[in-house]
MARKOL-529966 format. One record per residue (C-alpha): residue number from 1; x, y, z. Coordinates in nm, 3 decimals. Layout:
BEGIN
@num->NUM&x->X&y->Y&z->Z .
...
***
This chain:
BEGIN
@num->1&x->0.000&y->0.000&z->0.000 .
@num->2&x->0.144&y->0.336&z->0.097 .
@num->3&x->0.496&y->0.204&z->0.138 .
@num->4&x->0.497&y->0.111&z->-0.231 .
@num->5&x->0.320&y->0.426&z->-0.353 .
@num->6&x->0.504&y->0.633&z->-0.614 .
@num->7&x->0.709&y->0.919&z->-0.479 .
@num->8&x->0.495&y->1.203&z->-0.605 .
@num->9&x->0.227&y->1.430&z->-0.467 .
@num->10&x->0.053&y->1.751&z->-0.558 .
@num->11&x->0.071&y->2.042&z->-0.320 .
@num->12&x->-0.278&y->2.065&z->-0.168 .
@num->13&x->-0.467&y->2.386&z->-0.232 .
@num->14&x->-0.548&y->2.391&z->0.139 .
@num->15&x->-0.180&y->2.451&z->0.218 .
@num->16&x->-0.175&y->2.766&z->0.006 .
@num->17&x->-0.494&y->2.880&z->0.177 .
@num->18&x->-0.340&y->2.804&z->0.516 .
@num->19&x->-0.035&y->3.017&z->0.431 .
@num->20&x->-0.263&y->3.301&z->0.329 .
@num->21&x->-0.460&y->3.285&z->0.653 .
@num->22&x->-0.140&y->3.266&z->0.855 .
@num->23&x->-0.002&y->3.573&z->0.677 .
@num->24&x->0.296&y->3.390&z->0.523 .
@num->25&x->0.434&y->3.520&z->0.190 .
@num->26&x->0.366&y->3.241&z->-0.060 .
@num->27&x->0.598&y->3.381&z->-0.326 .
@num->28&x->0.890&y->3.393&z->-0.084 .
@num->29&x->0.819&y->3.038&z->0.033 .
@num->30&x->0.826&y->2.913&z->-0.325 .
@num->31&x->1.151&y->3.097&z->-0.395 .
@num->32&x->1.326&y->2.959&z->-0.089 .
@num->33&x->1.201&y->2.606&z->-0.157 .
@num->34&x->1.348&y->2.632&z->-0.508 .
@num->35&x->1.049&y->2.460&z->-0.666 .
@num->36&x->1.016&y->2.438&z->-1.048 .
@num->37&x->0.774&y->2.680&z->-1.215 .
@num->38&x->0.567&y->2.387&z->-1.343 .
@num->39&x->0.450&y->2.327&z->-0.986 .
@num->40&x->0.268&y->2.659&z->-0.991 .
@num->41&x->0.186&y->2.684&z->-1.359 .
@num->42&x->0.068&y->2.329&z->-1.422 .
@num->43&x->0.003&y->2.197&z->-1.070 .
@num->44&x->0.276&y->1.942&z->-1.138 .
@num->45&x->0.351&y->1.678&z->-0.874 .
@num->46&x->0.663&y->1.693&z->-0.661 .
@num->47&x->0.872&y->1.439&z->-0.472 .
@num->48&x->0.882&y->1.388&z->-0.095 .
@num->49&x->1.216&y->1.570&z->-0.065 .
@num->50&x->1.070&y->1.871&z->-0.248 .
@num->51&x->0.764&y->1.867&z->-0.022 .
@num->52&x->0.993&y->1.865&z->0.280 .
@num->53&x->1.186&y->2.159&z->0.131 .
@num->54&x->0.859&y->2.347&z->0.093 .
@num->55&x->0.774&y->2.302&z->0.460 .
@num->56&x->1.123&y->2.402&z->0.570 .
@num->57&x->1.084&y->2.717&z->0.361 .
@num->58&x->0.756&y->2.784&z->0.542 .
@num->59&x->0.938&y->2.755&z->0.875 .
@num->60&x->1.212&y->2.993&z->0.758 .
@num->61&x->0.986&y->3.257&z->0.603 .
@num->62&x->0.733&y->3.259&z->0.887 .
@num->63&x->0.999&y->3.271&z->1.161 .
@num->64&x->0.729&y->3.111&z->1.377 .
@num->65&x->0.798&y->2.791&z->1.571 .
@num->66&x->0.421&y->2.727&z->1.590 .
@num->67&x->0.347&y->2.773&z->1.219 .
@num->68&x->0.229&y->2.413&z->1.172 .
@num->69&x->-0.018&y->2.458&z->1.456 .
@num->70&x->-0.139&y->2.791&z->1.317 .
@num->71&x->-0.193&y->2.661&z->0.964 .
@num->72&x->-0.386&y->2.351&z->1.072 .
@num->73&x->-0.615&y->2.536&z->1.313 .
@num->74&x->-0.693&y->2.810&z->1.060 .
@num->75&x->-0.853&y->2.576&z->0.806 .
@num->76&x->-1.219&y->2.482&z->0.800 .
@num->77&x->-1.463&y->2.268&z->0.606 .
@num->78&x->-1.514&y->2.534&z->0.340 .
@num->79&x->-1.161&y->2.486&z->0.205 .
@num->80&x->-1.095&y->2.120&z->0.284 .
@num->81&x->-1.066&y->1.852&z->0.011 .
@num->82&x->-1.354&y->1.616&z->-0.061 .
@num->83&x->-1.229&y->1.328&z->0.154 .
@num->84&x->-1.179&y->1.553&z->0.458 .
@num->85&x->-1.531&y->1.686&z->0.413 .
@num->86&x->-1.652&y->1.326&z->0.410 .
@num->87&x->-1.449&y->1.252&z->0.725 .
@num->88&x->-1.610&y->1.546&z->0.907 .
@num->89&x->-1.949&y->1.387&z->0.846 .
@num->90&x->-1.847&y->1.034&z->0.950 .
@num->91&x->-2.038&y->0.844&z->1.216 .
@num->92&x->-1.759&y->0.826&z->1.477 .
@num->93&x->-1.411&y->0.966&z->1.533 .
@num->94&x->-1.264&y->0.624&z->1.449 .
@num->95&x->-1.456&y->0.613&z->1.121 .
@num->96&x->-1.335&y->0.965&z->1.040 .
@num->97&x->-0.969&y->0.874&z->1.099 .
@num->98&x->-1.001&y->0.568&z->0.877 .
@num->99&x->-1.142&y->0.788&z->0.601 .
@num->100&x->-0.853&y->1.031&z->0.637 .
@num->101&x->-0.601&y->0.745&z->0.621 .
@num->102&x->-0.770&y->0.635&z->0.302 .
@num->103&x->-0.736&y->0.987&z->0.163 .
@num->104&x->-0.361&y->0.978&z->0.222 .
@num->105&x->-0.338&y->0.691&z->-0.024 .
@num->106&x->-0.501&y->0.912&z->-0.286 .
@num->107&x->-0.284&y->1.219&z->-0.256 .
@num->108&x->0.051&y->1.149&z->-0.088 .
@num->109&x->0.325&y->0.887&z->-0.037 .
@num->110&x->0.258&y->0.916&z->0.334 .
@num->111&x->0.198&y->0.616&z->0.556 .
@num->112&x->-0.069&y->0.642&z->0.826 .
@num->113&x->-0.075&y->0.340&z->1.058 .
@num->114&x->-0.333&y->0.262&z->1.325 .
@num->115&x->-0.247&y->0.010&z->1.595 .
@num->116&x->-0.522&y->-0.107&z->1.829 .
@num->117&x->-0.397&y->-0.201&z->2.177 .
@num->118&x->-0.575&y->-0.309&z->2.496 .
@num->119&x->-0.714&y->0.027&z->2.607 .
@num->120&x->-0.615&y->0.269&z->2.332 .
@num->121&x->-0.527&y->0.311&z->1.966 .
@num->122&x->-0.210&y->0.473&z->1.835 .
@num->123&x->-0.187&y->0.661&z->1.505 .
@num->124&x->0.164&y->0.692&z->1.361 .
@num->125&x->0.291&y->0.885&z->1.061 .
@num->126&x->0.586&y->0.813&z->0.833 .
@num->127&x->0.713&y->0.905&z->0.487 .
@num->128&x->0.865&y->0.595&z->0.321 .
@num->129&x->1.036&y->0.798&z->0.047 .
@num->130&x->1.189&y->1.046&z->0.291 .
@num->131&x->1.499&y->0.831&z->0.337 .
@num->132&x->1.735&y->0.983&z->0.592 .
@num->133&x->1.577&y->1.324&z->0.546 .
@num->134&x->1.411&y->1.442&z->0.869 .
@num->135&x->1.042&y->1.526&z->0.839 .
@num->136&x->1.000&y->1.904&z->0.892 .
@num->137&x->0.864&y->1.980&z->1.239 .
@num->138&x->0.596&y->2.215&z->1.101 .
@num->139&x->0.463&y->1.939&z->0.874 .
@num->140&x->0.445&y->1.693&z->1.164 .
@num->141&x->0.274&y->1.952&z->1.386 .
@num->142&x->0.020&y->2.038&z->1.117 .
@num->143&x->-0.058&y->1.671&z->1.054 .
@num->144&x->-0.110&y->1.586&z->1.421 .
@num->145&x->-0.317&y->1.899&z->1.479 .
@num->146&x->-0.538&y->1.812&z->1.182 .
@num->147&x->-0.627&y->1.480&z->1.349 .
@num->148&x->-0.716&y->1.656&z->1.672 .
@num->149&x->-0.918&y->1.926&z->1.494 .
@num->150&x->-1.115&y->1.656&z->1.313 .
@num->151&x->-1.212&y->1.489&z->1.640 .
@num->152&x->-1.289&y->1.809&z->1.829 .
@num->153&x->-1.499&y->1.962&z->1.555 .
@num->154&x->-1.684&y->1.640&z->1.483 .
@num->155&x->-1.773&y->1.556&z->1.844 .
@num->156&x->-1.808&y->1.915&z->1.962 .
@num->157&x->-1.583&y->1.827&z->2.257 .
@num->158&x->-1.228&y->1.926&z->2.343 .
@num->159&x->-1.088&y->1.575&z->2.307 .
@num->160&x->-0.751&y->1.526&z->2.476 .
@num->161&x->-0.507&y->1.271&z->2.330 .
@num->162&x->-0.377&y->1.005&z->2.565 .
@num->163&x->-0.021&y->1.086&z->2.458 .
@num->164&x->0.182&y->1.243&z->2.181 .
@num->165&x->0.530&y->1.146&z->2.064 .
@num->166&x->0.729&y->1.365&z->1.827 .
@num->167&x->1.054&y->1.261&z->1.663 .
@num->168&x->1.203&y->1.608&z->1.687 .
@num->169&x->1.353&y->1.844&z->1.940 .
@num->170&x->1.140&y->2.026&z->2.197 .
@num->171&x->1.056&y->2.339&z->1.999 .
@num->172&x->0.739&y->2.532&z->2.099 .
@num->173&x->0.673&y->2.289&z->2.384 .
@num->174&x->0.443&y->2.517&z->2.586 .
@num->175&x->0.225&y->2.613&z->2.288 .
@num->176&x->0.186&y->2.253&z->2.178 .
@num->177&x->0.112&y->2.121&z->2.527 .
@num->178&x->-0.148&y->2.392&z->2.570 .
@num->179&x->-0.318&y->2.296&z->2.244 .
@num->180&x->-0.302&y->1.916&z->2.277 .
@num->181&x->-0.365&y->1.913&z->2.652 .
@num->182&x->-0.133&y->1.620&z->2.720 .
@num->183&x->0.233&y->1.563&z->2.794 .
@num->184&x->0.449&y->1.545&z->2.484 .
@num->185&x->0.752&y->1.322&z->2.442 .
@num->186&x->1.009&y->1.485&z->2.214 .
@num->187&x->1.305&y->1.314&z->2.044 .
@num->188&x->1.093&y->1.000&z->2.010 .
@num->189&x->1.163&y->0.728&z->1.754 .
@num->190&x->0.836&y->0.785&z->1.569 .
@num->191&x->0.567&y->1.052&z->1.529 .
@num->192&x->0.266&y->0.902&z->1.703 .
@num->193&x->-0.053&y->1.015&z->1.874 .
@num->194&x->-0.256&y->0.785&z->2.101 .
@num->195&x->-0.628&y->0.804&z->2.170 .
@num->196&x->-0.848&y->0.639&z->2.431 .
@num->197&x->-1.084&y->0.381&z->2.286 .
@num->198&x->-1.388&y->0.560&z->2.430 .
@num->199&x->-1.292&y->0.883&z->2.253 .
@num->200&x->-1.252&y->0.708&z->1.919 .
@num->201&x->-1.598&y->0.556&z->1.957 .
@num->202&x->-1.768&y->0.890&z->2.024 .
@num->203&x->-2.037&y->0.987&z->1.778 .
@num->204&x->-1.990&y->1.288&z->1.554 .
@num->205&x->-2.249&y->1.560&z->1.600 .
@num->206&x->-2.184&y->1.638&z->1.233 .
@num->207&x->-2.275&y->1.284&z->1.119 .
@num->208&x->-2.464&y->1.304&z->0.789 .
@num->209&x->-2.544&y->0.969&z->0.630 .
@num->210&x->-2.717&y->1.123&z->0.328 .
@num->211&x->-2.414&y->1.340&z->0.249 .
@num->212&x->-2.177&y->1.045&z->0.289 .
@num->213&x->-2.391&y->0.845&z->0.048 .
@num->214&x->-2.337&y->1.121&z->-0.206 .
@num->215&x->-1.963&y->1.167&z->-0.146 .
@num->216&x->-1.863&y->0.802&z->-0.104 .
@num->217&x->-1.912&y->0.692&z->-0.468 .
@num->218&x->-1.681&y->0.967&z->-0.595 .
@num->219&x->-1.415&y->0.880&z->-0.339 .
@num->220&x->-1.448&y->0.513&z->-0.426 .
@num->221&x->-1.403&y->0.596&z->-0.794 .
@num->222&x->-1.085&y->0.790&z->-0.723 .
@num->223&x->-0.942&y->0.523&z->-0.496 .
@num->224&x->-1.031&y->0.246&z->-0.739 .
@num->225&x->-0.840&y->0.428&z->-1.009 .
@num->226&x->-0.547&y->0.483&z->-0.771 .
@num->227&x->-0.541&y->0.118&z->-0.664 .
@num->228&x->-0.597&y->-0.031&z->-1.010 .
@num->229&x->-0.268&y->-0.221&z->-0.990 .
@num->230&x->-0.300&y->-0.313&z->-0.624 .
@num->231&x->-0.510&y->-0.611&z->-0.520 .
@num->232&x->-0.733&y->-0.614&z->-0.214 .
@num->233&x->-0.534&y->-0.918&z->-0.105 .
@num->234&x->-0.216&y->-0.711&z->-0.084 .
@num->235&x->-0.397&y->-0.425&z->0.089 .
@num->236&x->-0.535&y->-0.668&z->0.348 .
@num->237&x->-0.194&y->-0.828&z->0.410 .
@num->238&x->-0.044&y->-0.481&z->0.458 .
@num->239&x->-0.299&y->-0.404&z->0.730 .
@num->240&x->-0.252&y->-0.746&z->0.891 .
@num->241&x->0.126&y->-0.698&z->0.919 .
@num->242&x->0.069&y->-0.390&z->1.134 .
@num->243&x->-0.214&y->-0.532&z->1.342 .
@num->244&x->-0.085&y->-0.875&z->1.439 .
@num->245&x->0.112&y->-0.748&z->1.739 .
@num->246&x->-0.212&y->-0.635&z->1.903 .
@num->247&x->-0.356&y->-0.986&z->1.876 .
@num->248&x->-0.545&y->-1.182&z->1.614 .
@num->249&x->-0.707&y->-0.923&z->1.383 .
@num->250&x->-1.072&y->-0.974&z->1.295 .
@num->251&x->-1.213&y->-0.906&z->0.951 .
@num->252&x->-1.438&y->-0.630&z->1.078 .
@num->253&x->-1.152&y->-0.415&z->1.208 .
@num->254&x->-0.944&y->-0.475&z->0.894 .
@num->255&x->-1.238&y->-0.383&z->0.671 .
@num->256&x->-1.292&y->-0.065&z->0.871 .
@num->257&x->-0.930&y->0.040&z->0.821 .
@num->258&x->-0.969&y->-0.021&z->0.448 .
@num->259&x->-1.283&y->0.195&z->0.462 .
@num->260&x->-1.516&y->-0.075&z->0.333 .
@num->261&x->-1.782&y->-0.300&z->0.483 .
@num->262&x->-1.703&y->-0.649&z->0.613 .
@num->263&x->-1.923&y->-0.798&z->0.342 .
@num->264&x->-1.746&y->-0.601&z->0.068 .
@num->265&x->-1.405&y->-0.716&z->0.188 .
@num->266&x->-1.518&y->-1.079&z->0.199 .
@num->267&x->-1.663&y->-1.055&z->-0.151 .
@num->268&x->-1.355&y->-0.893&z->-0.302 .
@num->269&x->-1.119&y->-1.143&z->-0.140 .
@num->270&x->-1.335&y->-1.427&z->-0.271 .
@num->271&x->-1.317&y->-1.275&z->-0.618 .
@num->272&x->-0.937&y->-1.288&z->-0.588 .
@num->273&x->-0.950&y->-1.652&z->-0.481 .
@num->274&x->-0.844&y->-1.620&z->-0.118 .
@num->275&x->-1.007&y->-1.614&z->0.227 .
@num->276&x->-0.942&y->-1.374&z->0.511 .
@num->277&x->-0.832&y->-1.654&z->0.742 .
@num->278&x->-0.585&y->-1.783&z->0.483 .
@num->279&x->-0.433&y->-1.435&z->0.460 .
@num->280&x->-0.392&y->-1.419&z->0.838 .
@num->281&x->-0.208&y->-1.751&z->0.831 .
@num->282&x->0.007&y->-1.657&z->0.530 .
@num->283&x->0.102&y->-1.324&z->0.683 .
@num->284&x->0.195&y->-1.481&z->1.015 .
@num->285&x->0.404&y->-1.744&z->0.841 .
@num->286&x->0.591&y->-1.487&z->0.634 .
@num->287&x->0.652&y->-1.261&z->0.933 .
@num->288&x->0.765&y->-1.555&z->1.146 .
@num->289&x->1.040&y->-1.635&z->0.895 .
@num->290&x->1.144&y->-1.270&z->0.879 .
@num->291&x->1.162&y->-1.239&z->1.258 .
@num->292&x->1.350&y->-1.568&z->1.301 .
@num->293&x->1.615&y->-1.438&z->1.063 .
@num->294&x->1.671&y->-1.154&z->1.309 .
@num->295&x->1.878&y->-1.317&z->1.584 .
@num->296&x->1.832&y->-1.018&z->1.814 .
@num->297&x->1.474&y->-1.135&z->1.876 .
@num->298&x->1.396&y->-1.414&z->2.122 .
@num->299&x->1.132&y->-1.676&z->2.045 .
@num->300&x->0.907&y->-1.530&z->2.311 .
@num->301&x->0.937&y->-1.184&z->2.154 .
@num->302&x->0.856&y->-1.327&z->1.810 .
@num->303&x->0.547&y->-1.503&z->1.945 .
@num->304&x->0.433&y->-1.168&z->2.088 .
@num->305&x->0.502&y->-0.980&z->1.764 .
@num->306&x->0.290&y->-1.232&z->1.577 .
@num->307&x->-0.001&y->-1.184&z->1.816 .
@num->308&x->0.008&y->-1.525&z->1.985 .
@num->309&x->-0.113&y->-1.554&z->2.343 .
@num->310&x->0.178&y->-1.778&z->2.437 .
@num->311&x->0.494&y->-1.933&z->2.299 .
@num->312&x->0.344&y->-2.283&z->2.270 .
@num->313&x->0.073&y->-2.160&z->2.032 .
@num->314&x->0.340&y->-2.014&z->1.809 .
@num->315&x->0.542&y->-2.340&z->1.820 .
@num->316&x->0.240&y->-2.551&z->1.718 .
@num->317&x->0.158&y->-2.324&z->1.426 .
@num->318&x->0.520&y->-2.316&z->1.309 .
@num->319&x->0.546&y->-2.696&z->1.311 .
@num->320&x->0.246&y->-2.709&z->1.078 .
@num->321&x->0.413&y->-2.461&z->0.841 .
@num->322&x->0.771&y->-2.588&z->0.836 .
@num->323&x->0.757&y->-2.938&z->0.996 .
@num->324&x->1.016&y->-2.829&z->1.251 .
@num->325&x->1.039&y->-2.604&z->1.554 .
@num->326&x->1.131&y->-2.235&z->1.528 .
@num->327&x->1.463&y->-2.311&z->1.700 .
@num->328&x->1.546&y->-2.584&z->1.450 .
@num->329&x->1.458&y->-2.360&z->1.156 .
@num->330&x->1.669&y->-2.074&z->1.292 .
@num->331&x->1.967&y->-2.301&z->1.356 .
@num->332&x->1.947&y->-2.460&z->1.010 .
@num->333&x->1.932&y->-2.126&z->0.832 .
@num->334&x->2.209&y->-1.982&z->1.043 .
@num->335&x->2.429&y->-2.269&z->0.922 .
@num->336&x->2.327&y->-2.201&z->0.559 .
@num->337&x->2.411&y->-1.833&z->0.594 .
@num->338&x->2.748&y->-1.917&z->0.748 .
@num->339&x->2.826&y->-2.162&z->0.470 .
@num->340&x->2.727&y->-1.908&z->0.209 .
@num->341&x->2.973&y->-1.660&z->0.353 .
***
């Protein structure tokens, strides 16, 4: 899915509107970012590194450490793209976030991952094509704020995240803590925001089924075109790889993350000649082999990463796959690797 998306995106019109509302000189931003004229003249797509350069130029020109926060809070439904409008009229906050994640696949090589744990869900952001280039702090701030704004405007409540982790230095700490309302961990390994399950399940006061019925077909058309070369099987396996650590994923939660009904997912998998349960097994098997090749992981840790309740359950499943224990497989392949060297 996103990790294999082409490295190109169009600068959203909402960003230009956000700069205008924040009083930032657009022409100077473009000059400092050194973007080609075709970006402005023809709305040509740019690469991740160019998008990062644009946001760094925004930071430089604005001379405002809170510019990401200011841009994201200045926007409203009147200037948001179609998918964000649809998200604002979703049934619950969780449904809205799933719709936004789906939008990301349409417009950017950005990966939005949702991991469901015992008492909360964590939303993490990454840019697969960013390489070693650090994601601009203003871009991260704006993205995280947009999630919060979506929940607060939809529910009509000042929802407070459970936690926020930012993989950058502690710039504008007081302003961000005041806005988010929770402690913020800076210099983290990943950009991630966590929400309480009860907050994600809150109904949106702006829920509008009739409007969603009108908007959904157009979004489906766009996504179908975008995913023409990507099977539902591969999309499902991508979701499963991220969800296995939290336990055995059920088809309902996977379908929700793919922004489709359980019945639709079952039908499309059947059309591709595979079952959901078979994909769970295949994904676990593949991940088990990958983890066993990493000798820094213990067998207990691998069982946990694959979502098994205990080590014995993992051993039984592995014997069925490989006709040997995980330890035997690891030892045999370690010998092969040594011989190959």
